[in-house]
N, C-alpha and C positions, 0 to 999 in steps of 0.2 A: 806761394812765390818760387819757382825751380823747383817743387816737387818738397818744400820742407816741411814742417810741423811746427805751428804756433804753440810754444808754449805759457807763454805769458812773456812780464814786464819786469822787469830787471834795474830799478832805478830810473823808469821811464824809457829805457830803452828795449823797443822789440823782440824777444829772443826766439831763436826757431832751433829746431837738430833736423839736420838730414837724416833719410832713412838709414843711411850709412852707418848713421854715427848708432846704431839699434845692433848693427855687425860687429862693431869695434867692442862693443861695448861687454859682448856674448862673448867676442873673444880674450877681451882683456881677464872677466870673469873668471872663466875658464882655465887660462894658463895662470893665475892668480890660485885658483881655489886648488890647484893641482899640485902648488908650487908647497902651499900651506897643508896639505894632506900628506905632502911628503918626510918635511921640516916636523909635521907634527902629527903625528898619526892617530895620537889619542883624544882625538877632539869629536870625532863621532861623524856619523854619514854627510848628513849636511852643513853641519856648521863652517864645515871648509865652504863651499859654495856660499853662501849666507858673508864668509866674511872676503872672501873673493871680491863679490856684487860691491860690498862696501869700499872696497880697496878700488875698486875700477867708478864708482862714483866719485872719488875725493880725488880719483887724477882729474877726473874732467871738470870736477870744480876746479882743481889746479887750473887748468887749462879756461877756465872762463873763466879766475883772477886773470891769468893774463890778458885776455881780452878786456877786461873792465879797465885794466891800465890803462889800455891803448886809447879805449873812449872817454875817460875821465879828463886826461890830457885834452883828449882831442877838443872836450864841450869845455875847457877850461879857456880855451882858443877862439869860443864860436861856433863852434862845427859842428852840428847836428850831426848825430850817431841815427841812423836809420834800421840797423839793426845788430845782431851778433847770433852768428851761427854755429853750431859743430856739428862736424860733419867727418869723413872718413879720415882726414889727414889733418884732424885738431880743431883750430876755432879760426874765427873770421868776423874781424866788429866791420862794416860798412858804414864805410862814413860818408858826409854828401859832398864834401868837396875837400882838395889838398889844403894843406897849411898855406901860410901866405907867404912866410921867409923858409927860406934851409934851416934855421936854427928853430921854427917851432916845427917842422918836421922832422929834426931832431929827435924830441923831446916825445912826441908823440910816440915815433919806432922804440924809442929806448925804454921806452914805461913798460912795455908788456915784459923784456925779458927783465929788469930790474925788480917786476913784481914776483917773476918765479923765483929768482935769485933769494929775494927774503922770505918767499916760503920755505925755501932751501935751509936757509939758515933755521928757521923756524922750525923746522919739523928736523933740525942736528938738534939745536936746542934740547926740544922735547926728548927725544930719542937718547941725549950724553945726560941730562941731569935731572929727570926724573924715572923717578922707581917704576918701570914698566918692565915687563918683560913678555914671552912668549908671542904668541900672532900677532897682539897686539904694536909689540916693539918692531917685529918683523914687517908690518904694516908703513910705520912711524917713516924707518929709515926707507925701505921704497918708494914713498910719499918722496921725502928727500933727494935719494939721487935719481930719481924721474923729473923731479923740478928741475935738476942741476941741468941733468941733457936735457930740457925741452927751453931751459935756457939756454945754451949753448948751441944747441941747433939750430932754434931762429934767429942767433949771430951771426950765422954761415953768411959774408959778404955777396949774397945774392939775389933780386926779386923771386917769386913772392914774399921771400923773408923777412923776419927782421930789419935782420943785416943789410938785405940789401936795399933797404929803405932807408937805414942808414946811411949807406955808398949814395946813396940817391941825392940825401942831404947834402954830403961830403963834395962831391962834386959838382950838384947845384951851387953851392955856394962858394964855389973855384972859379967856377966857368960863369957863374952870372943868367946858366940858362938851365929850368928846373929840367925839361924834359929829354937836354942833353944828358940830367946824371939818371932820369928812368931808362934811356936807351943804354947808358953802361953798366948797371946795376942789371938791368937786364940781359945785356949778351952778360956777365959775370955768370948770372943762375943757369941760363945754357951751360956754361962750361960745368959749373957743378952736376944739373941737371946729367948730363952727359959720362959726368965722374960715376952717381951713384948708379947708373943704365947698365956702365960698364963694370960695377964692381958688382952689380948684381946676377952678370952673366959670367961673370972669373968663376966661377964652380963647377961650369960647364967643362971649362977647359981641363978640368980636374978629375972630369967622367964624373961628377957628380951633380944634381939638380940645382937651377938657377937660385939665389935667392929674390924670389915674388912682392917681398913686402919694399929689397929695396928697389928693384926696376920700379915699382910701382911710384915709390917717392920719385926716384928719375922720371919717371914719364910726368907726373906732378910739376917738379921744378921747373923739365922743358918748358913742357907745354902754358904752363902759365908766366914762364920768362918771355917767354917769344911772345906770346899776347902782348906785354907791358912793352916790348922793345917798337913791336908794329904798330901800337896805338898812340908811342909818343913820338914816334914819324912824323903820321897823319898830325897829330898834336902840335910839334914843331914846325909841318909845313903851314897850319891854317894860323898859326900866332903870327905866321909873315905874311898875311896877304890881310888885305883889308876890303871891307864889305864891297867895295866900290870896284874891285878887281871881278867878282863874280854876278855883276850886276846884269838880267837878261838882256841882251844885244834887242833894240825895237819894242822894250818892255809897254806893260799894256796902257799907255798913259794917255787921259781924255782931258778935253779941258771943260769946266763948269757949264762956260758960255754957247755948246753945242745943243741943237735940238735934240731933242728922241732919235727924229729922222734921220738926221747927219750923224748922230752915234753908231743906227743902224747897220745906213748904208755905206760907211766907210770905215767900223770897223768888226760890228758883228755879219750882215750879210757877205755867205761864202768864205768867210775865218769863223775856224772852229777852235781857234788854238785857244784865246784866254777867254773863259768864263764871270770874270773878275775884272775890273780897272779900277788905277788911281786916279783921282779927279782933282784938277787944281786950276788955279785960279788964274786970272791973267798974269801972275807975275811970276807963276810958277809952283805955286808953295800949294803944299797937300792941304786938301780941304774936306777929303774922305775917299770913298768908294763905293762903285757902282757894279752890282751886279747883272750881267747878260738879263737872268730871271726876272727881272725887276722891269722890263719890258711888256712884260706880260700884265701888269696891272695895273696899264691905260692903254686905253684903245686903238689901234691902229690909226684912225683920221684924227685924233690928237697928237699922235707923235711930234710934226711941225710947228706947234703950237706951245711943244713942254717941254721945257730947259731940263740938261741932265742935272743939273744943281738942285732939281726938285726931288730929283731920286735922290741922293748921296744921301751912304749910310755915313755915320762916325766911324773913324780909325782908331783904334786903342793905342794910344803914344805906347804904352807898354810891350807894342806887336811891331814897333817900329826901329831902326837900326838907324846909326850914324854912319856917313860914308868911310869916315876911317876907320870903324871900329873893327878890332882884327876879323875874324873869320869863325876865329876859336867864339868868338862872344857869339857873332849869331849864329854856328852850330848849339851850343847851350841855352840860345833862349830858341831856338825851333823846340827843341826837347824840352825846354821848362813849357812851352804852349805849346805843345803840341800839332804846331800849323806846319805847313807847304812850302811856304810864299811868303816873302818878310817885307814891304814896304823901305824904299833905303834914301835917305833925307841929307842936306846938307844942316849944316852947324846949324844955318840959319833958317831951316826950315823948308828949301826948295826940295824937290823934289827931286830923286837922282835913276830913279826905276825901281823896276821889282827883282827879288833877288829868290830863287828858290832850290832845293833841294838840289835839284838833277843840277842846274849850272854850277854849284859847289863842288860836286861829282865832276864835272866834264872837266872842270879847271885843275882837279886836283889829275886826272889823267893827263892831260895838255903839260902841266910843269912835270911829271913824272915823266913823260913823254921825251920832255926837254932832256931832262938829266942824260939818258939814254944815247941821246945821239949827238 
């Protein structure tokens, strides 16, 4: 799964770590151990490293709790959580689909920062009310501040951060268009990405080295926000178009009453565009499909006396689409069923034609060219 390593399951959710996570774990362990060694010089040689590792693991446990916050709210809405991943920049809960309403999307987005704020409160209470001191008190204080930083950073109102998803939900509520919310929050995320990149390069102006960590964060925000905005624009266009708009002209449709000889002469011989044809009855209703290769199963001398309907194979109803359904539904179905073409039928079952991935791409290209003209 994109080079990640599966660690196990958490509450039924697959849990992965990216190789980059080990780099950050080592970096944080080294940083915390050095701080503890300076603050408490009497700890001994290996103790700061052990405590630094514990602190780093507790930090990532906090990140994991943050993602579980998103996941539990999503699951309460009937949304499957495909995985939780820890990587260079934190964590990510991968959801099966979007929430159905702006309010539900808001609660999924806010759940993570709420968990981080609760952890900040918990560690603060532990640090101020329990009689702990020394390195343990330092680690508890560190975890409190880092959870506060995690919450505040994620509340920045730009995708792909939680604040961007909150902003998306707000714009979705105001406009009634989910994709306008994503585009707007994506644009804001791009602005924050450029700000972070500029902040990372600012030390160069004063003759110092750039802040590479800030540059990385800026690049991460910019790339992901741009991807969200572009994807949302395509989805918005797809949702405004219907399946009938992308039906292939002269789609491969034949009548079940044709003989195999007529079928071969009129639709197959000298024509190599299609390897499968939709088959209709006399009323134009879909009865199944016939593959060109099926002709090989019947001796050629029997073709004039064999009808197409004798070789018809049923079409799975779940792989057909209604003519008035959005192209976004079509793309979703194509991805779910792993097919390259889909029969399009009217509400009453009459065949409209065949729709291919390529026909969707061509339609989108024509739409884009029309906007530029």
